[in-house]
C-alpha positions as CSV (number, residue, x, y, z in Angstrom):
1,X,51.8,38.6,28.2
2,X,51.2,35.0,29.4
3,X,47.5,35.6,29.3
4,X,47.7,36.9,25.7
5,X,49.8,33.8,24.7
6,X,47.3,31.5,26.3
7,X,44.4,33.3,24.6
8,X,46.1,33.0,21.3
9,X,46.8,29.3,21.8
10,X,43.1,28.8,22.7
11,X,41.9,30.7,19.7
12,X,44.2,28.7,17.4
13,X,43.0,25.4,19.0
14,X,39.4,26.4,18.5
15,X,40.1,27.3,14.9
16,X,41.9,24.0,14.3
17,X,39.0,22.0,15.8
18,X,36.5,23.9,13.7
19,X,38.6,23.4,10.6
20,X,38.9,19.7,11.3
21,X,35.2,19.4,11.9
22,X,34.6,21.2,8.6
23,X,37.0,18.8,6.8
24,X,35.4,15.8,8.4
25,X,31.9,17.1,7.6
26,X,32.9,17.8,4.0
27,X,34.5,14.3,3.8
28,X,31.3,12.7,5.1
29,X,29.2,14.6,2.5
30,X,31.6,13.6,-0.3
31,X,31.5,9.9,0.8
32,X,27.7,10.0,0.9
33,X,27.6,11.6,-2.5
34,X,30.0,9.1,-4.0
35,X,28.1,6.2,-2.5
36,X,24.8,7.5,-4.0
37,X,26.4,8.0,-7.4
38,X,27.7,4.5,-7.4
39,X,24.7,2.8,-5.8
40,X,22.0,4.4,-7.9
41,X,23.4,3.2,-11.3
42,X,21.2,0.8,-13.2
43,X,17.5,0.3,-13.7
44,X,14.9,0.6,-10.9
45,X,11.1,0.4,-10.6
46,X,8.7,1.7,-8.0
47,X,8.2,-0.9,-5.2
48,X,6.1,1.0,-2.7
49,X,4.4,4.3,-2.2
50,X,3.8,5.5,1.3
51,X,3.2,2.4,3.4
52,X,1.7,0.3,0.6
53,X,3.1,-1.8,-2.2
54,X,2.9,0.0,-5.5
55,X,0.0,-1.1,-7.8
56,X,1.4,-2.4,-11.0
57,X,-0.5,0.3,-13.0
58,X,1.3,3.0,-11.0
59,X,4.9,1.9,-11.6
60,X,7.6,4.2,-12.9
61,X,10.9,2.8,-14.3
62,X,14.1,4.8,-14.0
63,X,17.5,4.0,-15.4
64,X,20.5,6.0,-14.2
65,X,23.6,5.9,-16.5
66,X,27.2,6.7,-15.5
67,X,27.4,9.7,-17.8
68,X,24.6,11.6,-15.9
69,X,21.9,10.6,-18.4
70,X,18.5,9.4,-17.1
71,X,16.1,7.1,-19.0
72,X,12.6,7.1,-17.6
73,X,9.3,5.4,-18.3
74,X,6.2,6.8,-16.7
75,X,2.7,5.6,-17.7
76,X,0.5,6.7,-14.7
77,X,-1.7,9.8,-14.4
78,X,-2.4,9.8,-18.1
79,X,1.3,10.1,-19.0
80,X,3.0,8.0,-21.7
81,X,6.7,8.6,-21.4
82,X,8.4,5.6,-22.9
83,X,12.2,5.4,-22.6
84,X,12.7,9.1,-22.7
85,X,16.1,10.6,-22.0
86,X,16.8,13.3,-19.5
87,X,19.6,13.9,-17.0
88,X,20.3,13.7,-13.3
89,X,22.6,15.3,-10.7
90,X,23.6,14.2,-7.2
91,X,24.5,16.6,-4.4
92,X,25.1,14.9,-1.0
93,X,22.1,12.5,-0.7
94,X,19.9,14.6,-2.9
95,X,19.0,13.3,-6.4
96,X,17.6,15.7,-8.9
97,X,16.1,14.5,-12.2
98,X,15.6,16.7,-15.2
99,X,13.2,15.4,-17.8
100,X,13.2,16.0,-21.5
101,X,9.8,17.8,-21.4
102,X,11.2,20.5,-19.0
103,X,9.8,18.8,-15.9
104,X,12.0,18.1,-12.9
105,X,11.8,16.4,-9.5
106,X,14.1,15.9,-6.6
107,X,14.3,13.5,-3.7
108,X,16.5,12.5,-0.8
109,X,17.8,8.9,-1.2
110,X,19.1,6.2,1.2
111,X,19.4,2.5,0.8
112,X,17.9,-0.3,2.9
113,X,17.6,-4.0,2.3
114,X,18.7,-3.6,-1.3
115,X,16.1,-1.0,-2.1
116,X,16.4,2.7,-2.7
117,X,14.3,4.6,-0.2
118,X,13.2,8.0,-1.6
119,X,11.8,11.0,0.1
120,X,10.4,13.2,-2.7
121,X,10.7,16.9,-1.9
122,X,9.7,18.5,-5.2
123,X,8.1,17.5,-8.5
124,X,6.3,19.4,-11.2
125,X,5.3,16.3,-13.2
126,X,1.6,16.6,-13.9
127,X,-0.5,14.5,-11.5
128,X,2.3,13.6,-9.1
129,X,2.7,14.6,-5.4
130,X,5.2,17.2,-4.5
131,X,6.1,15.3,-1.3
132,X,6.1,11.6,-0.5
133,X,8.1,8.6,0.6
134,X,8.6,5.5,-1.5
135,X,10.9,2.7,-2.4
136,X,12.5,1.5,-5.6
137,X,13.8,-2.0,-6.3
138,X,16.2,-3.1,-9.0
139,X,14.7,-4.4,-12.2
140,X,15.4,-8.1,-12.5
141,X,15.6,-8.5,-16.3
142,X,15.1,-7.0,-19.7
143,X,12.4,-8.7,-21.8
144,X,12.0,-6.0,-24.5
145,X,13.3,-8.4,-27.2
146,X,12.2,-11.8,-25.7
147,X,8.6,-10.7,-25.8
148,X,8.5,-10.2,-29.6
149,X,6.5,-12.8,-31.4
150,X,3.1,-14.6,-31.0
151,X,1.8,-15.7,-27.6
152,X,-1.4,-17.6,-26.6
153,X,-3.0,-17.4,-23.2
154,X,-3.1,-20.6,-21.3
155,X,-4.3,-19.8,-17.8
156,X,-5.6,-16.8,-15.9
157,X,-5.5,-16.8,-12.1
158,X,-7.4,-14.1,-10.2
159,X,-10.0,-11.7,-11.3
160,X,-10.2,-10.5,-14.9
161,X,-9.6,-6.9,-15.8
162,X,-10.0,-6.5,-19.6
163,X,-10.1,-10.1,-20.8
164,X,-9.6,-13.8,-20.0
165,X,-6.8,-16.0,-21.1
166,X,-8.4,-17.2,-24.4
167,X,-6.6,-14.6,-26.6
168,X,-3.5,-14.2,-28.5
169,X,-1.0,-11.3,-28.6
170,X,1.5,-10.7,-31.3
171,X,4.2,-8.2,-30.3
172,X,6.0,-6.5,-33.2
173,X,9.3,-4.7,-33.4
174,X,7.7,-1.3,-34.1
175,X,6.0,-1.2,-30.7
176,X,2.6,-2.2,-31.9
177,X,0.8,-5.4,-31.2
178,X,-2.1,-7.5,-32.7
179,X,-4.8,-8.8,-30.4
180,X,-6.4,-12.0,-31.6
181,X,-9.7,-13.5,-30.7
182,X,-11.6,-16.6,-32.1
183,X,-14.4,-15.9,-34.5
184,X,-17.7,-17.9,-34.7
185,X,-15.9,-20.6,-36.7
186,X,-13.2,-21.0,-34.0
187,X,-10.5,-19.4,-36.2
188,X,-8.1,-16.9,-34.7
189,X,-8.4,-13.4,-36.2
190,X,-7.3,-9.9,-35.3
191,X,-9.9,-8.2,-33.1
192,X,-11.4,-5.4,-35.3
193,X,-12.6,-3.5,-32.2
194,X,-9.2,-2.9,-30.8
195,X,-7.3,-0.1,-32.6
196,X,-4.1,1.9,-32.0
197,X,-2.6,-1.0,-30.1
198,X,0.7,0.1,-28.6
199,X,3.0,-1.6,-26.1
200,X,6.3,-0.8,-24.4
201,X,8.6,-2.9,-22.2
202,X,10.9,-1.2,-19.7
203,X,13.1,-4.0,-18.2
204,X,10.5,-6.4,-16.8
205,X,7.5,-4.0,-16.9
206,X,5.0,-4.2,-19.7
207,X,2.4,-1.5,-20.6
208,X,-0.4,-1.8,-23.1
209,X,-2.4,1.0,-24.7
210,X,-5.4,0.6,-27.0
211,X,-8.6,2.2,-28.1
212,X,-12.0,0.4,-28.2
213,X,-15.2,2.2,-29.1
214,X,-13.5,5.5,-28.9
215,X,-12.2,5.0,-25.4
216,X,-8.5,4.6,-24.5
217,X,-7.6,1.8,-22.2
218,X,-4.3,1.0,-20.5
219,X,-3.0,-2.1,-18.6
220,X,0.4,-2.8,-17.0
221,X,2.0,-6.1,-16.0
222,X,5.2,-7.3,-14.4
223,X,6.9,-9.9,-16.5
224,X,8.1,-12.7,-14.3
225,X,9.1,-15.2,-16.9
226,X,9.7,-14.8,-20.7
227,X,11.6,-17.5,-22.7
228,X,11.3,-19.5,-25.9
229,X,8.5,-21.6,-24.4
230,X,6.4,-19.6,-22.0
231,X,5.7,-16.2,-20.5
232,X,4.1,-15.3,-17.1
233,X,2.7,-11.9,-16.2
234,X,1.7,-10.8,-12.7
235,X,-0.1,-7.7,-11.5
236,X,-1.3,-6.2,-8.2
237,X,-4.5,-4.3,-8.9
238,X,-7.3,-2.5,-7.0
239,X,-11.0,-2.7,-7.7
240,X,-13.5,0.1,-7.5
241,X,-14.0,-0.5,-3.7
242,X,-10.3,-0.2,-3.0
243,X,-9.8,-3.9,-2.5
244,X,-6.5,-5.2,-3.8
245,X,-6.1,-8.4,-5.7
246,X,-3.4,-10.3,-7.6
247,X,-3.7,-11.6,-11.1
248,X,-1.4,-14.1,-13.0
249,X,-1.6,-14.7,-16.7
250,X,0.3,-17.6,-18.2
251,X,1.0,-17.9,-22.0
252,X,2.8,-20.2,-24.4
253,X,4.9,-19.3,-27.4
254,X,3.2,-19.9,-30.8
255,X,5.2,-20.8,-33.9
256,X,2.5,-19.9,-36.3
257,X,-1.1,-18.5,-36.5
């Protein structure tokens, strides 16, 4: 009888320990989940991919809202998703994004030095990797309204991509822009060779899209400064040989043509 009692006590003790571990484990998962839900809120942009800084032309911008909605901007790999709205869910440390075009992706998320470290485990977005590690950093500002108006290039530092500083850009509220060059008489006029000029600003990231001679071109910039007097764009780019370089374009605000 004593042996039976001891056996029962041992069984109860083991059960209680297992139950306590389950509760503790569940509590840790819930804490991790709540931390992710709170910490992920706001707008983020791609900072690094693999072990390299993200090229400006490969950025994605994601905004996580408290109601489970997800606003995303993706330009790379031929995509042009500007401020589209989907949804997201959090389970433990797993973040799953559901896009408006029936794509989805999921990743495991942790936080380090103020950045969100992501380990992507699944993605069916065209042109993206199914697996990969990266980092996101918080977007520092919203220049979608401040950029509107007419700007003139003042100085370009670093290699050119599609043009020097001697141009003007007029950004309009409908998401189109006018690209000005000087004619033979030195007068500014809209460049007739550039058509279907579109732009989009997601936080502090700017993307252009235009067609010239039947070919579509794209160019991305990080907006470092944008106020009533000046605007500064920066970009990390890569040439055909794989060499990376930085470019800085400074502009001034124009009051009239």
